[in-house]
C-alpha positions as CSV (number, residue, x, y, z in Angstrom):
1,M,-27.8,2.0,-13.0
2,T,-24.1,1.8,-12.2
3,T,-22.4,4.0,-9.8
4,G,-20.2,5.5,-12.5
5,K,-23.4,6.6,-14.1
6,Y,-25.0,8.1,-11.3
7,L,-22.3,10.2,-10.2
8,R,-22.2,11.9,-13.3
9,W,-26.2,12.7,-13.3
10,K,-27.0,16.6,-13.8
11,D,-30.2,18.2,-13.6
12,E,-31.5,21.0,-16.1
13,N,-29.1,23.5,-14.7
14,G,-26.2,21.7,-14.9
15,N,-25.9,20.8,-11.1
16,A,-24.9,17.4,-9.9
17,F,-27.4,15.1,-8.4
18,R,-27.9,11.5,-7.5
19,P,-30.9,9.3,-8.4
20,V,-32.1,7.0,-5.5
21,S,-34.5,4.2,-5.1
22,L,-34.0,3.1,-1.7
23,T,-36.3,4.5,1.4
24,G,-36.7,4.4,5.2
25,T,-34.3,2.2,6.8
26,E,-32.8,0.4,3.5
27,L,-31.5,4.0,2.7
28,L,-30.3,4.9,6.3
29,N,-28.3,1.3,6.3
30,D,-26.5,1.8,3.0
31,R,-23.2,3.1,3.8
32,T,-22.7,4.4,0.6
33,L,-26.2,6.6,0.3
34,N,-26.7,7.4,3.9
35,K,-26.6,10.9,5.1
36,S,-27.7,10.5,8.5
37,T,-29.0,13.6,10.2
38,A,-28.0,15.7,7.1
39,F,-30.9,14.5,5.0
40,S,-32.9,17.8,4.5
41,Y,-36.4,18.0,5.1
42,E,-37.5,17.6,1.7
43,E,-35.5,14.6,1.5
44,R,-36.9,13.1,4.7
45,K,-40.3,13.3,3.2
46,M,-39.2,12.2,-0.4
47,F,-37.7,8.8,1.5
48,Q,-40.0,8.3,4.1
49,L,-37.2,9.3,6.6
50,D,-39.7,11.1,8.8
51,G,-39.5,9.8,12.5
52,L,-36.4,7.7,11.8
53,L,-34.0,10.4,12.4
54,P,-33.8,13.5,15.1
55,P,-35.9,16.1,14.0
56,R,-32.9,18.9,13.7
57,V,-31.0,19.0,10.3
58,Q,-27.2,19.0,10.7
59,T,-25.0,20.5,8.1
60,F,-22.1,18.7,6.7
61,E,-19.7,20.8,8.9
62,H,-21.7,20.1,12.3
63,Q,-21.7,15.9,11.3
64,L,-17.5,16.3,11.0
65,N,-17.4,18.3,14.2
66,R,-19.3,15.5,15.8
67,V,-17.4,12.4,14.5
68,Y,-13.9,14.1,15.0
69,D,-14.9,14.6,18.7
70,G,-16.0,11.1,18.7
71,F,-12.6,10.0,17.0
72,K,-10.8,12.3,19.8
73,N,-12.2,10.9,22.8
74,A,-11.4,7.4,22.1
75,S,-8.8,6.8,24.7
76,T,-6.4,4.3,22.6
77,D,-5.3,3.8,19.1
78,I,-7.4,0.3,18.7
79,E,-10.0,2.1,20.1
80,K,-9.8,5.0,17.4
81,Y,-9.4,2.5,14.4
82,L,-12.8,0.7,15.9
83,F,-14.2,4.2,16.0
84,L,-13.3,4.9,12.5
85,R,-14.4,1.4,10.9
86,A,-17.6,1.9,12.4
87,L,-18.2,5.3,10.8
88,Q,-17.1,3.8,7.5
89,D,-19.5,1.0,7.9
90,R,-22.6,3.6,8.1
91,N,-21.4,6.5,6.5
92,E,-18.7,6.3,3.9
93,T,-19.1,9.8,2.5
94,L,-18.5,11.4,6.2
95,F,-16.0,8.9,7.0
96,Y,-13.7,9.9,3.7
97,A,-14.5,13.4,4.5
98,L,-13.3,13.3,8.0
99,L,-9.9,11.5,6.9
100,S,-9.2,14.0,4.1
101,R,-9.2,16.9,6.7
102,H,-7.0,14.8,9.0
103,I,-4.7,12.7,6.9
104,E,-1.4,13.0,8.9
105,E,-3.6,12.3,12.4
106,M,-5.7,9.3,10.7
107,T,-3.5,7.5,8.4
108,P,-1.8,5.6,10.8
109,I,-5.0,4.5,12.6
110,I,-6.6,3.2,9.3
111,Y,-3.4,1.5,8.2
112,T,-0.1,1.0,9.6
113,P,0.6,0.3,12.3
114,T,-2.6,0.4,13.9
115,V,-4.0,-1.8,11.6
116,G,-1.6,-4.4,12.5
117,K,-3.3,-5.0,15.8
118,A,-6.7,-4.7,14.2
119,C,-5.9,-7.9,12.6
120,Q,-4.6,-9.6,15.4
121,E,-7.6,-8.8,17.5
122,F,-10.3,-9.5,14.2
123,S,-12.1,-12.1,15.7
124,H,-12.6,-10.6,18.9
125,R,-13.6,-7.2,17.6
126,Y,-15.5,-8.2,14.6
127,Q,-18.3,-5.7,13.8
128,K,-19.8,-5.8,10.3
129,A,-19.7,-7.6,7.3
130,R,-17.8,-6.0,4.4
131,G,-16.0,-7.7,1.4
132,L,-15.8,-11.2,0.3
133,Y,-14.5,-14.4,2.5
134,V,-13.3,-16.9,-0.3
135,T,-12.6,-20.4,0.8
136,Q,-11.8,-24.2,-0.6
137,D,-15.5,-24.7,-0.5
138,N,-17.2,-21.4,-2.0
139,V,-14.4,-20.2,-4.7
140,S,-16.3,-21.9,-7.5
141,K,-19.4,-19.8,-6.2
142,M,-17.8,-16.7,-6.5
143,D,-20.2,-15.7,-9.2
144,E,-23.4,-16.3,-6.9
145,Q,-21.4,-14.6,-3.9
146,A,-20.6,-11.5,-6.5
147,Q,-24.6,-10.8,-6.9
148,H,-24.5,-8.6,-3.6
149,F,-22.0,-6.3,-5.9
150,S,-22.2,-4.9,-9.0
151,G,-19.5,-6.8,-11.2
152,K,-18.9,-4.3,-14.2
153,D,-18.5,-1.5,-11.1
154,I,-15.8,-3.4,-9.3
155,K,-12.9,-1.4,-10.4
156,I,-10.1,-2.5,-7.9
157,I,-9.8,-5.3,-5.9
158,V,-7.1,-6.1,-3.0
159,V,-6.6,-9.9,-2.0
160,T,-4.6,-11.4,1.2
161,D,-4.4,-15.2,2.1
162,S,-2.8,-13.5,5.4
163,Q,0.3,-15.4,5.5
164,G,2.7,-12.4,5.7
165,I,0.4,-9.6,7.4
166,L,2.8,-6.5,7.7
167,G,5.6,-8.0,10.4
168,L,3.5,-10.1,12.1
169,G,3.2,-12.9,9.8
170,D,0.0,-15.2,9.6
171,Q,-3.0,-14.0,10.9
172,G,-5.5,-16.1,9.3
173,V,-8.6,-14.6,8.5
174,G,-8.0,-11.4,10.5
175,G,-5.9,-10.3,7.5
176,M,-9.2,-8.9,6.1
177,G,-8.2,-5.8,7.7
178,I,-5.3,-5.0,5.5
179,P,-7.4,-5.3,2.2
180,I,-10.0,-3.0,3.7
181,G,-7.3,-0.7,4.7
182,K,-5.5,-0.5,1.6
183,L,-8.8,-0.1,-0.1
184,S,-9.8,3.1,1.9
185,L,-6.5,4.6,1.1
186,Y,-7.4,4.1,-2.6
187,T,-10.4,6.2,-2.1
188,L,-8.6,8.6,0.1
189,G,-5.6,8.9,-2.4
190,A,-6.8,8.8,-5.7
191,G,-10.8,9.6,-5.5
192,I,-12.0,5.7,-6.5
193,H,-15.7,5.3,-5.4
194,P,-16.3,3.2,-2.5
195,A,-18.5,1.1,-4.4
196,H,-15.7,0.3,-6.9
197,C,-13.8,-1.3,-4.5
198,L,-13.8,-4.7,-3.4
199,P,-11.8,-6.6,-0.3
200,I,-11.5,-10.3,-0.3
201,A,-9.6,-12.2,2.2
202,L,-8.8,-15.9,0.9
203,D,-9.1,-18.5,3.9
204,V,-7.0,-21.1,3.1
205,G,-6.7,-22.0,6.7
206,T,-3.9,-20.8,9.3
207,D,-0.5,-22.3,10.9
208,N,-0.9,-19.7,13.7
209,Q,-1.2,-22.1,16.4
210,D,-2.9,-19.2,18.9
211,L,-5.7,-18.8,16.4
212,L,-6.3,-22.4,15.8
213,D,-6.7,-22.6,20.0
214,D,-8.8,-19.7,20.0
215,P,-12.7,-20.7,20.3
216,M,-13.6,-17.0,19.2
217,Y,-11.4,-17.0,15.8
218,L,-13.5,-16.7,12.8
219,G,-11.5,-18.4,10.3
220,I,-11.8,-21.9,9.1
221,P,-9.6,-23.7,11.9
222,R,-7.4,-26.0,10.1
223,R,-4.0,-25.9,8.7
224,R,-2.9,-24.1,5.7
225,L,-3.2,-25.2,2.1
226,R,0.0,-25.8,0.5
227,G,1.8,-27.2,-2.5
228,A,-0.4,-28.2,-5.7
229,E,-3.7,-27.8,-3.4
230,Y,-2.6,-24.2,-2.9
231,K,-2.1,-23.5,-6.4
232,A,-5.2,-24.9,-7.9
233,F,-7.4,-22.9,-5.4
234,I,-5.6,-19.6,-6.5
235,K,-6.1,-20.6,-9.9
236,E,-9.9,-21.0,-9.6
237,F,-9.8,-18.1,-7.9
238,V,-8.2,-15.8,-10.4
239,H,-10.3,-17.4,-13.2
240,Q,-13.5,-16.5,-10.9
241,V,-12.4,-12.7,-10.6
242,K,-11.5,-12.5,-14.4
243,R,-15.0,-13.9,-15.2
244,T,-17.1,-12.2,-12.2
245,F,-15.1,-8.5,-12.4
246,P,-14.2,-8.2,-15.8
247,N,-13.0,-4.8,-15.2
248,A,-11.4,-4.8,-12.1
249,V,-7.6,-4.6,-11.3
250,L,-6.5,-6.9,-8.8
251,Q,-3.9,-6.0,-6.2
252,W,-2.1,-9.1,-4.1
253,E,-1.3,-8.1,-0.9
254,D,0.7,-9.7,2.5
255,F,1.3,-13.2,0.6
256,S,4.2,-15.1,2.0
257,K,7.4,-14.4,-0.3
258,S,7.3,-17.4,-2.1
259,N,3.5,-17.1,-3.0
260,A,3.9,-13.7,-3.6
261,F,6.3,-14.0,-6.4
262,D,4.4,-17.0,-7.9
263,N,1.3,-15.5,-8.2
264,L,2.6,-12.6,-9.7
265,T,4.4,-14.1,-12.2
266,D,1.9,-16.7,-12.8
267,Y,-1.2,-14.1,-13.6
268,E,0.5,-10.8,-14.4
269,E,-0.4,-11.7,-18.1
270,F,-3.7,-13.0,-17.4
271,L,-5.5,-9.9,-15.8
272,P,-4.4,-6.5,-14.9
273,S,-2.4,-7.1,-11.5
274,F,0.3,-6.3,-9.3
275,N,1.9,-7.0,-5.9
276,D,2.1,-3.9,-3.6
277,D,4.7,-5.7,-1.4
278,I,6.9,-6.3,-4.0
279,Q,6.2,-3.4,-6.8
280,G,4.9,-0.7,-4.5
281,T,7.5,-0.9,-1.8
282,G,10.5,-1.1,-4.7
283,S,8.9,1.9,-6.4
284,V,8.7,4.1,-3.4
285,V,12.0,3.1,-1.8
286,L,13.5,4.2,-5.6
287,A,11.6,7.4,-5.2
288,G,13.2,8.0,-1.7
289,I,16.9,7.1,-3.4
290,L,16.2,9.8,-6.1
291,G,15.5,12.3,-3.8
292,A,18.7,11.6,-1.8
293,V,20.8,11.4,-4.7
294,K,19.9,15.0,-5.9
295,I,20.8,16.0,-2.2
296,K,24.2,14.4,-2.8
297,Q,24.5,15.9,-6.3
298,E,25.2,12.3,-7.4
299,S,23.7,9.9,-9.3
300,L,22.2,6.4,-8.7
301,A,25.2,4.7,-10.4
302,D,27.6,6.5,-7.9
303,Q,26.2,4.3,-5.1
304,T,26.5,0.9,-3.8
305,Y,22.9,-0.6,-2.6
306,V,22.5,-3.3,0.4
307,V,19.2,-4.4,0.8
308,Y,18.8,-6.1,4.4
309,G,15.8,-8.5,4.0
310,A,15.4,-10.5,1.0
311,G,11.5,-11.3,1.2
312,A,9.1,-10.1,-1.2
313,G,9.6,-6.5,-0.5
314,G,13.5,-6.7,-0.3
315,V,13.8,-8.1,-3.7
316,G,11.0,-6.0,-4.9
317,V,13.4,-2.9,-3.8
318,A,16.3,-4.5,-5.4
319,D,14.2,-4.9,-8.8
320,Q,13.3,-1.2,-8.8
321,I,16.8,0.0,-8.3
322,Y,17.9,-2.1,-11.1
323,A,15.1,-0.6,-13.1
324,G,16.2,2.9,-12.3
325,L,20.2,2.3,-13.0
326,L,19.0,0.6,-16.2
327,K,16.6,3.9,-17.1
328,E,19.9,6.3,-16.5
329,G,22.3,4.3,-18.4
330,C,23.9,1.4,-16.5
331,S,24.3,-1.9,-18.3
332,H,22.4,-4.9,-16.9
333,T,25.8,-6.3,-15.5
334,A,26.6,-3.3,-14.0
335,A,23.4,-2.9,-12.3
336,R,23.1,-6.0,-10.9
337,D,26.6,-5.8,-9.4
338,K,26.0,-2.7,-7.5
339,I,22.9,-4.2,-5.4
340,F,23.7,-6.7,-2.6
341,I,20.7,-8.6,-1.0
342,L,21.1,-10.6,2.9
343,D,18.9,-12.5,4.4
344,S,18.9,-15.0,7.5
345,Q,21.7,-16.6,6.2
346,G,23.7,-13.7,5.3
347,L,24.9,-12.3,1.9
348,V,23.1,-14.4,-0.8
349,F,25.8,-16.2,-2.8
350,D,24.9,-18.1,-6.2
351,D,26.5,-21.6,-4.8
352,R,24.2,-21.8,-1.8
353,D,22.1,-24.9,-2.2
354,G,18.2,-24.6,-2.6
355,L,18.4,-20.9,-3.2
356,D,15.3,-19.4,-3.9
357,E,14.3,-18.6,-7.9
358,Y,13.4,-15.1,-7.2
359,K,17.0,-14.1,-5.2
360,K,18.9,-15.7,-7.9
361,R,19.4,-12.3,-10.0
362,Y,21.0,-10.6,-7.2
363,A,23.1,-13.7,-5.8
364,K,27.0,-12.9,-5.9
365,P,29.9,-15.0,-6.5
366,R,31.6,-16.8,-4.0
367,A,35.1,-15.4,-5.3
368,L,33.9,-11.7,-4.1
369,A,34.4,-12.6,-0.4
370,E,37.8,-14.5,-0.9
371,G,40.1,-13.6,1.6
372,W,37.6,-11.8,3.6
373,P,37.7,-12.8,7.6
374,V,34.3,-13.9,8.8
375,A,33.2,-15.3,12.0
376,E,31.2,-18.1,10.4
377,P,32.7,-19.9,7.4
378,G,30.8,-19.5,4.3
379,K,28.7,-16.6,5.9
380,V,29.0,-13.2,5.3
381,S,26.9,-10.8,7.9
382,L,25.9,-7.3,7.1
383,T,28.9,-5.8,9.6
384,E,31.1,-7.9,7.4
385,L,30.1,-7.1,4.1
386,I,30.2,-3.3,5.2
387,N,33.6,-3.7,6.4
388,H,34.8,-5.1,3.1
389,H,32.4,-3.4,0.6
390,P,32.0,0.5,0.1
391,V,28.3,0.4,0.9
392,T,26.5,4.0,0.6
393,V,23.0,2.9,0.6
394,L,21.4,0.5,3.3
395,L,18.0,-0.6,3.0
396,G,16.1,-2.4,5.8
397,T,13.3,-4.9,4.8
398,S,14.2,-7.5,7.2
399,G,11.6,-6.9,10.1
400,I,14.4,-7.2,12.8
401,G,14.0,-4.5,15.2
402,G,17.5,-2.8,16.0
403,A,19.4,-4.7,13.0
404,F,21.4,-1.5,12.1
405,Q,23.8,-0.8,14.6
406,E,26.4,2.6,14.9
407,E,29.4,0.8,13.5
408,H,27.4,0.1,10.3
409,V,26.5,3.8,9.9
410,Q,30.0,5.1,10.8
411,K,31.8,2.7,8.6
412,M,29.6,3.8,5.7
413,M,30.6,7.2,6.5
414,E,34.2,6.2,5.2
415,Y,32.9,5.4,1.8
416,T,30.6,8.6,1.8
417,K,29.8,11.8,3.6
418,R,26.0,11.5,3.4
419,P,25.1,7.7,3.9
420,M,21.5,7.1,3.1
421,V,20.0,4.7,5.6
422,F,16.5,3.6,5.3
423,P,14.9,1.4,8.1
424,L,11.6,0.3,6.4
425,S,10.2,-2.8,8.0
426,N,6.8,-2.0,9.5
427,P,5.4,-2.0,12.5
428,T,7.6,0.6,14.4
429,A,8.7,-2.1,16.7
430,N,10.2,-4.1,13.9
431,C,12.2,-1.1,12.4
432,E,15.9,-1.7,12.1
433,A,16.7,1.4,13.6
434,V,15.3,4.5,15.2
435,P,16.0,7.7,13.3
436,G,17.2,9.7,16.2
437,D,20.2,7.2,16.9
438,I,20.9,7.4,12.9
439,Y,21.4,10.9,13.1
440,Q,23.5,10.4,16.5
441,W,25.7,8.0,14.9
442,S,26.1,10.0,11.8
443,D,26.5,13.6,13.5
444,G,23.3,14.6,11.3
445,Q,24.8,13.8,8.2
446,A,22.9,10.4,7.4
447,I,19.7,10.9,4.5
448,V,17.3,9.1,6.7
449,A,13.4,7.9,5.6
450,T,11.6,5.3,7.3
451,G,8.8,2.9,6.7
452,S,6.5,3.4,9.8
453,P,5.8,7.3,11.1
454,F,8.0,8.7,13.4
455,D,8.2,12.3,15.1
456,N,10.5,15.2,14.1
457,V,14.0,14.5,15.2
458,T,16.1,17.6,16.7
459,Y,19.8,17.3,16.8
460,N,22.3,19.9,17.0
461,G,20.0,22.6,17.0
462,Y,18.3,21.1,13.6
463,D,15.0,20.2,13.2
464,Y,14.8,16.5,11.0
465,R,11.3,15.6,9.4
466,I,11.3,12.1,8.9
467,G,10.2,11.1,5.7
468,Q,8.0,8.1,5.6
469,G,8.5,5.6,2.9
470,N,4.9,4.7,2.7
471,N,3.7,2.8,-0.4
472,V,0.4,4.6,-0.3
473,F,2.3,7.3,-2.0
474,I,2.4,5.0,-5.0
475,F,-0.2,2.2,-5.4
476,P,-3.4,4.6,-5.7
477,G,-1.8,6.3,-8.5
478,V,-0.9,3.0,-10.0
479,G,-4.3,1.5,-9.6
480,L,-5.9,4.6,-10.9
481,A,-3.8,4.9,-13.8
482,A,-4.6,1.2,-14.6
483,I,-8.5,1.8,-14.3
484,V,-8.3,4.7,-16.6
485,S,-6.1,3.6,-19.1
486,Q,-8.1,0.0,-19.3
487,T,-4.6,-1.3,-19.5
488,S,-4.6,-5.6,-19.7
489,K,-1.0,-5.5,-17.9
490,I,0.6,-3.8,-15.0
491,P,4.1,-3.9,-16.0
492,L,7.2,-3.1,-13.8
493,D,7.7,0.3,-16.2
494,M,4.5,1.8,-14.4
495,F,6.1,1.5,-11.1
496,T,9.4,3.1,-12.4
497,T,7.5,5.9,-13.8
498,A,5.8,6.4,-10.6
499,S,8.8,6.2,-8.7
500,Y,10.1,9.8,-10.8
501,A,6.4,11.2,-10.6
502,L,6.8,10.7,-6.8
503,A,10.5,12.1,-6.7
504,E,9.1,15.2,-8.3
505,Q,6.6,16.0,-5.4
506,V,9.6,16.4,-3.1
507,S,10.0,20.2,-2.3
508,D,13.5,21.5,-2.4
509,A,12.9,23.1,1.1
510,D,12.8,19.1,2.3
511,L,15.3,17.9,0.1
512,Q,17.4,20.9,1.8
513,N,16.5,19.5,5.1
514,G,17.5,15.9,4.0
515,C,13.9,14.7,4.0
516,V,13.0,12.7,0.4
517,F,9.6,11.9,0.7
518,P,6.6,14.5,0.8
519,R,3.8,14.7,3.7
520,I,1.0,12.3,4.0
521,S,-1.1,15.5,3.9
522,Q,-0.2,15.7,0.3
523,L,-1.5,12.1,-0.7
524,K,-4.1,13.4,-2.9
525,D,-2.0,15.6,-5.1
526,V,0.7,13.2,-5.2
527,S,-1.5,10.3,-6.1
528,L,-3.1,12.0,-8.9
529,H,0.6,13.2,-10.1
530,V,1.6,9.8,-10.1
531,A,-1.5,8.4,-12.1
532,S,-0.8,11.4,-14.7
533,R,2.8,10.8,-15.5
534,I,1.8,6.9,-16.0
535,L,-0.6,8.0,-18.3
536,E,1.2,10.5,-20.1
537,N,4.0,7.7,-20.6
538,M,1.6,5.2,-21.7
539,Q,0.1,7.7,-24.2
540,A,3.5,8.9,-25.6
541,T,4.8,5.1,-26.1
542,E,1.7,2.7,-27.0
543,A,0.2,3.2,-30.2
544,N,-3.1,1.0,-29.2
545,S,-3.6,2.8,-26.0
546,A,-7.0,3.8,-25.3
547,L,-5.7,7.1,-24.1
548,V,-4.5,8.2,-27.5
549,G,-6.2,11.7,-28.5
550,K,-7.3,11.8,-25.3
551,D,-7.0,14.9,-22.6
552,I,-5.1,13.0,-19.8
553,E,-6.4,15.6,-17.0
554,Q,-10.0,15.3,-18.3
555,E,-9.9,11.3,-18.0
556,L,-8.7,11.4,-14.7
557,A,-11.3,13.8,-13.8
558,A,-13.9,11.6,-14.8
559,H,-13.2,8.9,-12.4
560,I,-12.4,10.9,-9.4
561,W,-15.1,10.9,-6.5
562,E,-15.2,13.8,-3.9
563,P,-16.8,12.8,-0.5
564,V,-19.5,15.5,-0.4
565,Y,-23.3,14.8,-0.1
566,L,-25.1,15.5,-3.4
567,P,-29.1,16.4,-3.6
568,Y,-30.8,13.0,-3.8
569,R,-34.0,12.4,-6.2
570,R,-36.1,9.4,-5.9
571,V,-36.4,7.5,-8.7
């Protein structure tokens, strides 16, 4: 009996219940079924739990109060993370109910920025098994490993090879913290049942010398696979996923920039898959820009965009801005001309030797900078670009803390009264500028959004809420829409639709205050709105869609799980 089926069981009076076959300690050790001290007296008798729990039955509310006290009593963020992970491992219903009541407080703990430290300390703080660890030695046996899961029930997989974890780089097998955290957000935001979610870490070695030298390191202590050997491994993995989990959407997460683009390009037609670092990042940033141009009462085409940091996230941002410009009527050439990308060698020019393929579409002709005074021949820095070109939008995806300076913002204000400055890099220490400084440099006129969470900023008597351009506003809705629609491919258009849907969720009051993203506490509503808009678009434009003739709201409702205890019946 699949998870999906018994979530829809009703008794003779139409009341939901859940048939359960496990008893005793097996039931208590099943994290998706365990109610712990909330098992009723009747259920304790029925499922042979008498004597295995303290005698008094607690209500769900009492349990929530107890675990929240435990969370508050943890003295550091990493201890809070470990507390929540332990709760997730023993009682997922209680875990998600707790998160849903304290989203703004707990999201930065279960994901960025705290999850970065959890990945770094993974081997020293390992608690309990979750997900799959796939290696070169066992990848061909994934079907055997999958016997521990119900293949047709797995709807969403998040996989990483841990080479580009947040702004921290190669974390080896410790990168497993990222898929676990992302999938928690799928459940929290889009209501995808935990049993439908599978985190996977691809252990292809590590080039992090500290990990290789650490006797406690839990991964394979060898250098990373590269080249043809790596590509062969990925090919085998993807084919195993399609064969073993035929109904699953695959999300690539925190791969190196070159592998991120290669894997996406190689397999986006083979199975429904996407890369959140590329497409999700681009989508959420475009949504923020849409809000900002609404504040300015201008259009996307009125802006000139600089993306500082040309990795997977940066080029993904450029791609989504380009898609937005096309949607609003720009020609292909005009759209590309408005987007500038910079990497460690400065502005990307088209005559550079060995230029990465994925950067070529935004590379500029060398003649553009002819006559510009530059400090280093052949190289144009961020400062030099802003000094000589009318930049109105500055987006940071570099991971270089403090890269944005007062001179950049003040020069932008010569081109526009309301410059957009989005320092988006994670974690907080890698943010290109802190919001308080940007408001001071711009006399409160800049429109600011960040990738990491920041407290409100008070400047000149005004209280500014800092909108967080968090991918969590995008990927749960996209994943849910892909599952509901049974799509065979996740095109860029889905993310463009998601951008406009997210922008619709920002209140007029927030826009008037210069804030371009909703609150994290609105996550569930935002995710369902994003999914709904994507499905409506598919229904309207795809004649062969499985959605034809169906009620979108009902289709979504049938896939959404709520973290509440159902009565159990023994089978």
